[in-house]
N, C-alpha and C positions, 0 to 999 in steps of 0.2 A: 133534327135535334140540335140545340144550341147549348154551348158551354160558355160561361162568363168566367174569365181568368184574369187575375192581376199578374202583370208581367213587368219586368224591369229592363230598361234599355241597357245593354251591355256593350254595344258598339254603335257609334253614330258618326258616319263620315258623309261627305256630300252625296255619295252614291249608294251607301250601304247602311242598313239598320238591322241590328240583331236584338231579339227579345229573349230573355231568360225567364222561365217559369216552371211550375209543376203542371205540365200539360196533361189533361185527361187521357188515359191510355186508350180508351175507346175511340176518341177523336184521332189520336196519333196513328192508330192502326188504319183509319180511313183516310187521313190526311187530305181533307177537303180544302177548306179555306179559313183564313182568319182576317179579322178587320179590327183595327184599333178604333175603339169607340170614343175614347177621351183620355186626356192626361189627368191623372189623379193629383189632387192637392197634396203638398208635402205632409200635412198633418192629418190627412184623411185616413180613416180606418176602413179598409175594404172588407166587406162582409161577403166572402165568396161561399157558394154552396159546396158541399162535399160531393165529389163526383167519383167516389170509389178510388180505384187504383190510378196513380199518376206517374209520370216520368219527367224528371227534371232535365231540361235541355235548353240550349241556345238555338233559336230558329231564326232564319232570315225573314225579313218582312219587306214586301214590295207592294206598292211603289213607295220608295223613300221620299219622293217629292210630295207625297200627300201630307207628310208630317215633318217639314223642314226644320222646325224649332225644337224637336226633341233632342235631348242631350243624354249622355251616359249618366246613369243613376236615376233618371226620371222613371216614375211608375205610371203604367197605363192600364186601362181596362180593355181587354181584348175579347171579342166575340168569336168563338170557334164554331164553325158550321160544318 
């Protein structure tokens, strides 16, 4: 099962990246994996599907080196598996 989520970068250091979003509760209970698919354009309207219950939280993302140009405030599309 895949969930597509819009997340916002809330922490971006050389070694650490944190993403904030309304994460699908079903996925949170399983906590499998997440992958940043792409950075969203600043004027892009992200049309996410409703996944029922969600939980707002900041989650760490690794590897930070995969997305070295992300900055605090950037929006990204995340695939949660």
